[in-house]
C-alpha positions as CSV (number, residue, x, y, z in Angstrom):
1,M,-8.2,-15.9,29.4
2,Q,-4.6,-14.8,29.6
3,F,-3.6,-13.5,26.1
4,A,-0.1,-13.0,24.7
5,E,1.6,-9.9,26.1
6,R,2.4,-8.8,22.5
7,L,-1.3,-7.9,22.0
8,N,-0.8,-5.1,24.5
9,N,1.3,-3.3,21.8
10,V,-1.5,-3.0,19.3
11,E,-5.1,-2.1,19.0
12,T,-7.8,-2.8,16.4
13,S,-7.6,-0.9,13.1
14,A,-9.2,2.6,13.3
15,I,-10.2,2.1,9.7
16,R,-12.0,-1.2,10.3
17,E,-13.7,0.3,13.3
18,L,-14.9,3.2,11.1
19,F,-16.6,0.7,8.7
20,K,-19.0,-0.2,11.5
21,L,-20.5,3.3,11.1
22,L,-21.0,3.0,7.4
23,G,-24.3,1.0,7.5
24,K,-26.3,4.3,7.6
25,P,-28.4,4.5,4.4
26,G,-27.2,6.9,1.8
27,I,-23.7,7.4,3.3
28,I,-20.9,8.3,0.8
29,S,-17.7,6.7,1.8
30,F,-14.2,8.1,1.0
31,A,-12.8,5.9,3.8
32,G,-11.8,2.6,2.3
33,G,-8.6,1.8,0.5
34,F,-10.3,-0.5,-1.9
35,P,-10.2,-0.6,-5.7
36,D,-13.6,-0.2,-7.4
37,S,-15.2,-3.6,-7.8
38,A,-17.0,-2.3,-10.9
39,L,-13.7,-2.2,-12.6
40,F,-12.7,-5.8,-12.1
41,D,-12.2,-7.7,-15.3
42,V,-14.7,-10.4,-14.4
43,D,-14.8,-12.0,-17.8
44,G,-11.0,-12.1,-18.0
45,I,-10.7,-13.6,-14.5
46,R,-13.5,-16.1,-15.2
47,A,-11.7,-17.2,-18.4
48,A,-8.4,-17.5,-16.6
49,S,-9.9,-19.7,-13.9
50,E,-11.5,-21.9,-16.5
51,R,-8.2,-22.3,-18.2
52,A,-6.5,-23.1,-14.9
53,L,-9.1,-25.9,-14.3
54,T,-8.8,-27.2,-17.8
55,E,-5.1,-27.2,-18.3
56,E,-3.8,-28.2,-14.9
57,P,-6.7,-29.1,-12.6
58,G,-4.7,-31.3,-10.3
59,A,-2.1,-28.6,-9.7
60,A,-4.7,-25.8,-9.3
61,L,-6.7,-27.7,-6.7
62,Q,-3.9,-29.4,-4.8
63,Y,-1.5,-28.2,-2.1
64,G,1.4,-26.3,-3.6
65,A,5.0,-25.3,-2.9
66,T,5.3,-22.7,-0.1
67,E,7.5,-20.6,-2.4
68,G,4.6,-20.3,-4.9
69,Y,3.1,-21.9,-8.0
70,Q,5.9,-22.0,-10.5
71,P,3.9,-20.8,-13.6
72,L,2.8,-17.7,-11.6
73,R,6.4,-17.0,-10.5
74,E,7.4,-17.1,-14.1
75,Q,4.6,-14.7,-15.1
76,L,5.5,-12.4,-12.2
77,A,9.1,-12.3,-13.4
78,G,7.9,-11.2,-16.8
79,F,5.5,-8.7,-15.3
80,M,8.3,-7.1,-13.3
81,A,10.6,-7.2,-16.3
82,G,8.1,-4.9,-18.1
83,K,8.7,-2.4,-15.3
84,G,12.5,-2.4,-15.6
85,V,13.3,-5.3,-13.2
86,T,15.2,-7.5,-15.6
87,D,17.6,-9.3,-13.3
88,V,15.1,-11.1,-11.1
89,A,14.4,-14.8,-11.8
90,P,11.2,-16.7,-11.0
91,S,13.0,-18.5,-8.2
92,D,13.5,-15.1,-6.5
93,F,9.8,-14.7,-5.8
94,L,8.0,-15.8,-2.7
95,V,4.3,-15.7,-3.5
96,T,2.3,-14.5,-0.5
97,T,-1.3,-14.2,0.5
98,G,-1.5,-10.5,-0.4
99,S,1.4,-8.2,0.2
100,Q,0.2,-7.8,3.8
101,Q,1.5,-11.3,4.5
102,A,4.8,-10.3,3.0
103,L,5.0,-7.5,5.6
104,D,4.0,-9.9,8.4
105,L,6.7,-12.4,7.3
106,L,9.3,-9.6,7.4
107,G,8.1,-8.8,10.9
108,K,8.4,-12.5,11.9
109,T,11.8,-13.0,10.4
110,M,13.4,-9.7,11.4
111,L,11.9,-8.2,14.5
112,G,11.9,-8.9,18.2
113,P,11.1,-6.9,21.3
114,G,13.0,-3.6,21.4
115,D,14.1,-3.7,17.8
116,K,13.7,-0.4,15.9
117,V,12.0,0.2,12.6
118,I,11.8,3.5,10.7
119,V,8.7,4.2,8.7
120,E,7.3,7.3,6.9
121,G,5.2,9.7,8.9
122,P,2.4,9.1,7.8
123,T,2.4,5.5,6.6
124,F,0.2,2.4,6.1
125,L,-1.6,1.8,9.3
126,A,-1.5,-2.0,9.2
127,T,2.3,-1.9,8.9
128,I,2.6,0.1,12.1
129,Q,0.3,-2.5,13.8
130,C,2.2,-5.4,12.3
131,F,5.6,-4.3,13.4
132,R,4.5,-3.4,16.9
133,L,2.9,-6.8,17.3
134,Y,6.4,-8.2,17.1
135,G,7.6,-5.8,19.8
136,A,9.4,-3.3,17.6
137,E,9.7,0.4,18.4
138,V,8.4,2.2,15.3
139,I,10.0,5.6,14.5
140,S,8.6,8.1,12.0
141,A,10.7,9.9,9.3
142,P,9.1,13.1,7.9
143,V,7.5,13.1,4.5
144,D,6.9,16.0,2.1
145,D,5.3,16.1,-1.4
146,Q,8.4,14.4,-2.8
147,G,8.4,11.4,-0.4
148,V,10.5,10.7,2.6
149,N,13.0,13.4,3.6
150,T,16.3,11.5,3.0
151,E,18.4,13.9,5.0
152,A,16.2,13.4,8.0
153,L,16.1,9.7,7.3
154,E,19.9,9.4,7.4
155,K,20.0,11.1,10.7
156,L,17.4,8.7,12.1
157,I,19.3,5.7,10.7
158,A,22.6,6.9,12.2
159,E,20.9,7.6,15.6
160,H,18.7,4.5,16.0
161,K,20.4,1.8,13.9
162,P,17.1,0.2,12.9
163,K,16.6,-3.3,11.8
164,M,14.5,-2.1,8.9
165,V,13.4,1.0,7.0
166,Y,9.9,0.6,5.5
167,L,8.8,2.9,2.7
168,I,6.0,3.2,0.1
169,P,7.9,5.2,-2.5
170,T,5.2,5.4,-5.1
171,F,1.8,7.0,-4.5
172,G,2.1,6.4,-0.8
173,N,-0.7,5.4,1.5
174,P,-2.0,7.7,2.9
175,S,0.2,10.6,1.7
176,G,-0.1,10.0,-2.0
177,A,3.5,11.2,-2.3
178,T,6.0,9.8,-4.8
179,L,9.7,9.6,-3.9
180,T,11.9,11.5,-6.5
181,L,14.5,9.6,-8.5
182,A,17.3,11.4,-6.7
183,R,15.9,10.4,-3.3
184,R,15.3,6.8,-4.4
185,K,19.0,6.5,-5.3
186,K,19.9,8.1,-2.0
187,V,17.8,5.6,-0.1
188,L,19.6,2.7,-1.8
189,E,22.9,4.4,-0.9
190,L,21.9,4.7,2.7
191,A,21.0,1.0,2.8
192,V,24.5,0.1,1.7
193,K,26.2,2.7,3.9
194,Y,24.5,1.7,7.1
195,Q,23.8,-2.0,6.1
196,T,20.2,-1.5,6.9
197,L,17.4,-3.5,5.2
198,V,15.1,-1.2,3.2
199,V,11.6,-2.6,2.6
200,E,9.9,-1.2,-0.5
201,D,6.1,-1.7,-0.5
202,D,4.7,-1.1,-4.0
203,P,1.0,-1.9,-4.3
204,Y,0.1,1.3,-6.2
205,G,3.0,1.9,-8.6
206,D,1.0,0.8,-11.7
207,L,-1.8,3.2,-11.0
208,Y,-0.3,6.3,-12.5
209,F,-2.4,9.0,-14.2
210,G,0.0,10.6,-16.7
211,E,3.7,9.9,-17.0
212,A,5.0,6.7,-15.3
213,P,6.6,7.3,-11.9
214,P,10.4,6.8,-11.4
215,P,11.6,3.2,-11.5
216,S,11.1,1.2,-8.3
217,L,13.9,0.8,-5.8
218,L,14.1,-2.8,-7.0
219,A,14.7,-1.7,-10.6
220,L,17.2,1.0,-9.5
221,S,19.1,-1.3,-7.3
222,A,21.2,-2.5,-10.3
223,Q,22.6,1.0,-10.5
224,V,23.7,1.2,-6.8
225,P,26.3,-1.5,-6.1
226,G,25.6,-3.6,-3.1
227,S,22.1,-2.3,-2.6
228,R,20.2,-5.5,-3.6
229,A,21.7,-7.3,-0.6
230,W,19.8,-4.8,1.6
231,L,16.5,-4.5,-0.2
232,A,13.2,-6.3,0.1
233,H,10.4,-5.6,-2.4
234,C,6.7,-6.3,-1.7
235,G,4.3,-6.3,-4.6
236,S,0.6,-7.1,-5.1
237,L,-2.1,-7.7,-7.7
238,S,-4.8,-6.5,-5.2
239,K,-5.1,-2.9,-6.4
240,V,-4.7,-3.6,-10.1
241,L,-6.5,-6.9,-10.6
242,S,-8.5,-8.2,-7.6
243,P,-8.0,-8.1,-3.9
244,G,-10.1,-11.3,-3.6
245,L,-7.4,-13.4,-5.3
246,R,-5.0,-12.4,-2.4
247,I,-1.9,-12.5,-4.6
248,G,1.2,-10.7,-3.4
249,W,4.9,-11.4,-3.5
250,L,8.2,-10.8,-1.8
251,V,11.6,-10.4,-3.5
252,A,14.3,-10.4,-0.9
253,P,18.0,-11.5,-0.3
254,E,18.2,-15.3,-0.3
255,A,18.8,-15.7,3.4
256,L,15.9,-13.6,4.3
257,R,13.6,-15.2,1.7
258,E,14.5,-18.7,3.0
259,R,13.5,-17.7,6.5
260,A,10.3,-16.1,5.3
261,V,9.4,-19.4,3.4
262,M,10.0,-21.2,6.7
263,C,7.7,-18.9,8.6
264,K,5.0,-19.1,5.9
265,Q,5.0,-22.9,6.2
266,F,3.9,-22.3,9.8
267,S,1.1,-20.0,9.0
268,D,-0.7,-21.2,5.8
269,A,1.6,-23.7,4.1
270,N,1.0,-22.1,0.7
271,T,-1.1,-19.3,-0.9
272,S,-4.2,-20.6,-2.6
273,T,-3.0,-22.6,-5.6
274,F,-6.2,-22.0,-7.4
275,A,-5.9,-18.3,-7.0
276,Q,-2.3,-18.5,-8.1
277,A,-3.1,-20.6,-11.2
278,T,-5.9,-18.1,-12.1
279,A,-3.5,-15.2,-11.8
280,A,-0.9,-17.0,-13.9
281,Q,-3.4,-17.6,-16.6
282,Y,-4.6,-14.0,-16.6
283,L,-1.1,-12.7,-16.9
284,K,-0.2,-15.2,-19.6
285,A,-3.2,-14.2,-21.6
286,G,-1.9,-10.6,-21.8
287,H,-5.0,-8.9,-20.3
288,M,-3.1,-6.8,-17.8
289,P,-2.1,-3.8,-20.1
290,A,-5.7,-3.2,-21.1
291,T,-7.0,-3.6,-17.5
292,L,-4.4,-1.1,-16.2
293,A,-5.2,1.4,-19.0
294,Q,-8.9,1.3,-18.0
295,V,-8.4,1.7,-14.2
296,R,-5.8,4.5,-14.7
297,K,-8.3,6.4,-16.8
298,V,-11.1,6.1,-14.4
299,Y,-9.1,6.9,-11.3
300,A,-7.5,9.9,-12.9
301,E,-10.9,11.3,-13.7
302,R,-12.1,10.7,-10.1
303,A,-8.9,12.2,-8.6
304,Q,-9.4,15.3,-10.7
305,A,-13.0,15.5,-9.8
306,M,-12.2,15.3,-6.1
307,G,-9.5,17.9,-6.3
308,D,-11.8,20.3,-8.2
309,A,-14.6,19.8,-5.7
310,L,-12.4,20.3,-2.7
311,R,-11.1,23.6,-4.0
312,K,-14.7,24.7,-4.7
313,E,-16.3,23.5,-1.5
314,L,-13.6,23.9,1.1
315,G,-11.3,26.5,-0.4
316,D,-8.6,27.8,1.9
317,A,-9.9,25.7,4.8
318,I,-7.7,22.9,3.4
319,T,-4.4,22.3,1.6
320,F,-3.4,19.3,-0.5
321,V,-1.2,18.2,-3.3
322,A,-3.0,16.8,-6.3
323,P,-2.2,13.0,-6.6
324,Q,-0.5,11.8,-9.7
325,G,-1.5,8.2,-9.1
326,G,-2.7,5.7,-6.5
327,L,-6.0,5.7,-4.7
328,F,-5.7,8.5,-2.1
329,L,-5.8,12.3,-1.5
330,W,-4.1,13.5,1.6
331,V,-5.6,16.7,3.1
332,K,-4.6,19.0,5.8
333,L,-7.0,21.4,7.6
334,T,-5.5,24.9,7.7
335,G,-7.7,26.5,10.3
336,A,-8.0,29.5,8.1
337,R,-10.4,32.2,9.3
338,G,-10.8,30.3,12.5
339,Q,-12.3,27.2,10.9
340,L,-12.0,23.7,12.3
341,Q,-8.5,22.2,12.4
342,D,-9.1,18.8,14.1
343,A,-9.8,16.1,11.6
344,N,-11.1,13.7,14.3
345,V,-13.9,16.2,15.2
346,F,-14.4,16.9,11.4
347,A,-14.9,13.1,10.8
348,Q,-17.7,13.0,13.3
349,R,-19.4,16.0,11.8
350,A,-19.0,14.4,8.4
351,I,-20.6,11.2,9.4
352,A,-23.6,13.2,10.6
353,K,-23.8,14.7,7.1
354,G,-23.6,11.3,5.5
355,V,-20.0,11.1,4.3
356,A,-17.1,9.2,5.7
357,F,-13.3,9.6,5.6
358,V,-10.4,8.4,7.7
359,P,-8.7,11.0,10.1
360,G,-5.0,11.1,9.6
361,T,-4.0,10.5,13.3
362,P,-3.7,6.6,13.2
363,F,-1.4,6.8,10.2
364,F,1.4,8.2,12.3
365,A,3.6,6.0,14.5
366,Q,4.8,9.1,16.4
367,N,3.7,12.8,16.7
368,P,0.4,12.5,14.9
369,D,-0.9,15.5,13.0
370,N,-4.5,15.8,14.0
371,A,-5.2,18.3,11.2
372,T,-4.8,15.6,8.5
373,L,-7.2,13.2,6.8
374,R,-7.2,10.7,4.0
375,L,-9.8,10.6,1.2
376,S,-10.1,7.8,-1.3
377,F,-11.5,8.6,-4.7
378,A,-11.4,5.1,-6.0
379,T,-14.9,3.7,-5.3
380,A,-17.2,6.7,-5.8
381,D,-18.1,7.9,-9.3
382,V,-17.8,11.6,-10.2
383,A,-21.3,12.5,-9.2
384,K,-20.9,10.8,-5.8
385,I,-17.6,12.5,-5.3
386,Q,-19.1,15.9,-6.0
387,E,-22.0,15.3,-3.7
388,G,-19.7,13.8,-0.9
389,V,-17.4,16.8,-1.0
390,A,-20.3,19.2,-0.9
391,R,-21.4,17.4,2.3
392,L,-17.8,17.8,3.6
393,G,-18.2,21.5,3.0
394,Q,-21.4,21.5,5.0
395,A,-19.8,19.5,7.8
396,L,-16.9,22.0,8.0
397,A,-19.3,24.9,8.3
398,A,-21.5,23.2,10.9
């Protein structure tokens, strides 16, 4: 068969490929980017689905508007208002099949062969693949523990004149970094100055462990005149409620949103109306605050346990910044005292010891740092985390 040439620009996900190795009995996985299924509010979701079928069974089981199920759009507007976004109406939301579809729709509507996109280095692997699929040249901007370096970002924007800048400002995947308030405002100012679309991907912002993070770019855009016209915001219920519902959304300038709606019509017509009706009923019932409080508590405990175990078991062989939220801990091998400094080799040794993680290399669009790796603390309890990190220490010493 002769396949589309655009497939030559991408390869299968390194993370998905890694999962093929995880069937070994007794393996402890820090590899996935999943929430813990044991924390799903099954009773609340069941009750919400039953209400959806009782109150509006025809609407819940029928085709729906491509833009989204109106009761859900209304609930999402209220959900976002609770996070400081008070000037977005229900009609401003395009409901998507997970936020991944929102990113794909942005690629379809904005990108063609040779277009340039700036992303963080490192960033979400699937985003790199998605944008490359549409022929874009993906350029990395450096990241530190305070998020993307805005001075370097401005130089890259001025040099490359990208179609888009894609950022995960809050508890980034994989870096765990959170963009400071000052840098957030600077990003919005750059969007206006250079008339460049900034895409804010925010699937983790509700998963904070202590104080809430700075407001989203969407919330802050009201303070930077003209920035809303150059901002697209992607959100999701996957990490805070259930990935299986596949509920995400896109808030974007009207002209972009209209074209995204058109492209969505070509791909799936509409996101599952039953899933949307269930999510709407769940939000309407007011369950989300309690759900968030529970998952924040559990993930905070696990993040602390993983950090403590890493310091104990690996010591000066690694460096990392303790995460303040999200699902991930980003680690760099230091090579201290001549120890291993290649995370790809380390990953193979770790698998042999019965523990899995994702090397950092595929998260970079350019200039990969082979000394880095991503650990997820979300799906293992404290005892499993301690045992898994002990195995990492054994693997490093092997």
